[in-house]
C-alpha positions in Angstrom: 17.5 11.7 -1.6 14.6 9.8 -3.4 16.1 6.5 -2.3 16.9 7.7 1.3 13.3 9.1 1.8 11.5 6.2 0.1 13.3 3.5 2.1 12.9 5.5 5.3 9.2 5.7 4.6 9.1 1.9 4.0 10.7 1.3 7.4 8.2 3.5 9.2 5.3 1.9 7.3 6.5 -1.7 7.8 6.9 -1.4 11.6 3.7 0.7 11.9 1.6 -2.0 10.1 2.8 -4.8 12.6 1.8 -2.5 15.5 -1.6 -1.7 13.9 -2.3 -5.4 13.3 -1.5 -6.4 16.8 -4.0 -3.9 18.0 -6.6 -4.3 15.3 -7.1 -8.0 16.0 -8.4 -7.0 19.5 -11.2 -4.7 18.1 -14.9 -5.8 18.1 -15.9 -7.3 14.9 -19.1 -5.3 14.9 -17.0 -2.3 13.8 -16.0 -4.1 10.5 -15.7 -1.6 7.6 -17.0 1.3 9.8 -15.5 4.5 11.1 -16.3 3.3 14.6 -13.4 0.9 14.2 -11.0 3.8 14.1 -12.6 5.3 17.3 -12.2 2.0 19.1 -8.6 1.5 17.9 -7.7 5.1 19.0 -8.0 3.9 22.6 -5.2 1.5 22.1 -1.6 2.9 22.6 0.0 0.3 20.3 -2.3 1.2 17.5 -1.6 4.9 17.9 2.1 4.2 17.9 1.5 2.3 14.6 -0.5 5.2 13.1 2.2 7.6 14.2 4.7 5.6 12.3 2.4 5.4 9.3 2.0 9.2 9.3 5.7 9.6 9.5 6.1 7.1 6.6 3.6 9.0 4.5 5.3 12.2 5.2 8.7 10.8 4.1 7.0 9.2 1.1 5.6 12.6 0.1 9.1 14.1 0.4 10.4 11.3 -1.9 7.5 12.0 -4.4 8.6 15.6 -4.4 11.9 14.6 -6.0 11.0 11.4 -7.9 8.4 9.9 -10.0 5.5 7.6 -8.6 6.9 4.8 -10.8 10.1 5.0 -8.9 9.0 5.7 -5.3 6.2 3.2 -5.0 8.4 0.1 -5.9 10.9 1.4 -3.3 8.2 1.8 -0.6 7.1 -1.8 -1.4 10.1 -2.9 0.7 8.2 -2.0 3.8 7.4 -5.7 4.1 11.2 -6.4 4.7 11.1 -4.2 7.7 7.8 -5.7 8.9 9.4 -9.1 8.5 12.5 -8.0 10.4 10.3 -6.9 13.4 8.2 -10.0 13.2 11.2 -12.2 13.2 12.7 -10.4 16.2 9.4 -11.0 18.0 9.0 -14.6 17.1 12.6 -15.7 17.0 11.8 -17.6 13.7 14.7 -18.3 11.3 14.3 -17.0 7.8 14.9 -20.4 6.0 14.7 -20.9 2.3 11.3 -19.2 1.8 12.4 -16.2 3.8 15.7 -15.6 2.1 14.0 -16.4 -1.3 11.4 -13.8 -0.7 13.9 -11.2 0.4 16.1 -11.6 -2.6 13.1 -11.8 -5.0 11.7 -8.5 -3.6 15.0 -6.6 -3.5 16.1 -8.0 -6.8 12.7 -7.3 -8.4 12.8 -3.6 -7.3 16.4 -3.3 -8.5 15.6 -4.9 -11.9 12.6 -2.7 -12.5 14.3 0.5 -11.5 17.4 -0.2 -13.5 15.6 -1.5 -16.6 12.8 1.1 -16.6 14.7 4.1 -15.5 11.5 5.9 -14.4 11.7 9.6 -15.3 9.3 12.5 -15.5 7.6 13.7 -18.6 4.8 16.1 -19.7 1.8 15.6 -17.5 -1.2 14.1 -19.4 -3.8 17.0 -19.9 -6.5 14.8 -21.4 -9.2 15.0 -18.7 -10.9 11.8 -20.0 -7.8 9.8 -19.6 -7.1 11.2 -16.2 -10.7 10.4 -14.9 -10.6 7.1 -16.6 -7.6 6.0 -14.6 -9.0 7.4 -11.3 -12.4 5.9 -11.9 -10.9 2.4 -12.6 -8.8 2.5 -9.4 -11.6 3.7 -7.2 -14.3 1.6 -8.8 -12.1 -1.6 -8.5 -11.4 -0.8 -4.9 -15.1 -0.4 -4.0 -16.1 -3.6 -6.0 -13.5 -5.6 -4.1 -14.7 -4.2 -0.8 -18.3 -5.1 -1.6 -17.3 -8.7 -2.8 -15.2 -9.2 0.3 -18.4 -9.4 2.5 -19.5 -12.4 0.6 -16.4 -14.7 0.8 -14.5 -16.5 3.7 -12.7 -14.3 6.0 -9.1 -15.1 4.9 -10.0 -14.2 1.3 -12.0 -11.2 2.6 -8.8 -9.8 4.3 -6.8 -10.2 1.0 -9.4 -8.5 -1.1 -9.8 -5.5 1.3 -5.9 -5.2 1.4 -5.8 -5.1 -2.5 -8.6 -2.6 -2.4 -6.7 -0.4 0.1 -3.5 -0.9 -2.0 -5.1 0.5 -5.0 -6.4 3.6 -3.1 -3.0 4.2 -1.6 -1.3 4.0 -5.1 -3.8 6.5 -6.3 -3.2 8.6 -3.2 0.5 8.7 -3.9 -0.1 9.9 -7.4 -2.5 12.7 -6.2 0.0 13.5 -3.4 2.6 14.3 -6.1 0.0 16.4 -8.0 -0.7 18.4 -4.9 2.9 18.9 -4.3 3.4 20.3 -7.7 0.5 22.7 -7.3 1.9 23.9 -4.1 5.4 24.4 -5.6 3.8 26.3 -8.5 1.4 28.6 -6.7 1.7 28.1 -3.0 -1.2 27.6 -0.6 -3.7 29.4 -2.9 -3.1 27.1 -5.7 -3.2 24.0 -3.4 -6.4 24.6 -1.5 -8.3 25.6 -4.7 -7.7 22.1 -6.3 -9.6 18.9 -5.6 -6.5 16.8 -5.2 -5.6 17.5 -1.6 -9.2 16.7 -0.4 -9.2 13.5 -2.6 -5.9 12.6 -0.9 -7.5 13.0 2.6 -10.7 11.0 1.5 -8.7 8.2 -0.1 -6.4 8.0 3.0 -9.4 7.6 5.5 -11.2 5.1 3.3 -8.0 3.0 2.7 -7.3 3.2 6.4 -10.7 1.7 7.3 -10.2 -1.1 4.8 -6.8 -1.9 6.1 -7.7 -2.0 9.7 -10.8 -4.1 8.8 -8.4 -6.5 7.0 -6.0 -6.6 9.9 -9.0 -7.2 12.2 -10.4 -10.2 10.4 -7.3 -12.4 9.6 -3.5 -12.8 10.3 -1.1 -10.3 8.9 0.1 -12.8 6.4 -3.2 -12.7 4.7 -3.4 -9.0 4.2 -0.1 -7.2 4.2 1.3 -9.0 1.1 -1.8 -8.1 -0.9 -1.6 -4.5 0.3 2.1 -4.3 -0.4 1.9 -5.7 -3.9 -1.1 -3.7 -5.0 0.2 -0.3 -4.1 3.2 -0.1 -6.4 1.3 -1.6 -9.2 -1.4 1.0 -8.9 1.1 3.8 -8.4 2.9 2.7 -11.6 -0.4 2.7 -13.5 -1.3 6.2 -12.3 2.2 7.5 -12.9 2.1 6.3 -16.5 -1.6 6.9 -17.0 -1.9 10.5 -16.1 1.2 11.9 -14.3 3.5 11.7 -17.4 6.0 9.1 -16.0 8.1 7.6 -18.6 9.7 4.1 -18.7 12.1 2.6 -21.3 10.1 0.6 -23.9 12.7 -1.3 -25.7 12.0 -5.1 -25.9 14.9 -5.9 -23.5 13.8 -3.2 -21.0 10.2 -4.2 -21.1 11.2 -7.8 -20.5 13.2 -6.9 -17.4 10.5 -4.5 -16.2 7.9 -7.3 -16.3 10.3 -9.8 -14.7 11.1 -7.3 -12.0 7.4 -6.7 -11.2 6.8 -10.4 -11.2 9.6 -10.9 -8.8 8.4 -8.1 -6.5 5.0 -9.8 -6.3 6.4 -13.3 -5.8 8.9 -12.0 -3.1 6.1 -10.2 -1.3 4.0 -13.3 -1.2 6.8 -15.5 0.1 7.7 -13.0 2.8 4.2 -12.4 3.8 3.4 -16.1 4.4 6.6 -16.8 6.3 6.0 -18.3 9.7 7.7 -15.3 11.3 4.9 -13.0 10.3 2.3 -12.5 13.1 -0.5 -15.0 12.8 -2.9 -13.3 15.1 -6.0 -15.0 16.5 -8.8 -16.3 14.1 -11.8 -14.0 14.5 -15.4 -15.3 14.2 -17.6 -13.4 11.8 -20.5 -11.7 13.5 -23.8 -13.7 13.3 -25.6 -11.3 11.0 -22.7 -11.7 8.5 -23.2 -15.5 8.5 -26.9 -15.4 7.4 -27.7 -15.8 3.8 -28.2 -12.6 1.8 
């Protein structure tokens, strides 16, 4: 059931991301990194369809997290890029070619290698609050730093940095979603609403959504989606092992295959994301006030 729900979530997310980028590239650049961007996008039916698919994907992902560890679910959900690629290829009629097939096999093989070698499984949740908040602080702090730096670089790099920042927040959100599900299973609604985790999940989701849509708005999908897709599982694994109690095999052979699997996942994501079939969008000029020296 974990595989079924995680791959179904990946399908919804991948297709939803393509719809969202198609709409976001038509939004005014004056809304960059602003909640106004979401209000403007909400008037576009294609974007609403993309958001509906993303919400469905998140729901399916939450169901997968209720049965499996973050370290297992997030790498499986990284396959959303395969579904985005399939839709984009159907739209553009571009053949896969060597880079497309290479990226596909690297991504699929990397996920398989990591899961089979690591055999992610649950353990005792880390109770040390210092370690818990250290991991959360590193994820949130790094994401905010990347968002701040993104305003001072060229737009293609800006989109990639924002996508990495959003991926870190989504990975953390996945971990806190699992914590929230555990609280609900243990004590029902009373236990859930009295914890800070569900509110953090909502805040992280909105913040990451603004970052993602701003990245989609400023550059082609191939500049942002690979970075987003690569950052989320890495952040999820870090959170799962860091404070969720997830366990991976640590024999030298297993560790070698786990590292090789993660490297293959990232390389496959980059190859697929830069394939000509992925939507290129229209270059967007940066607002005049952003071009002035700071």
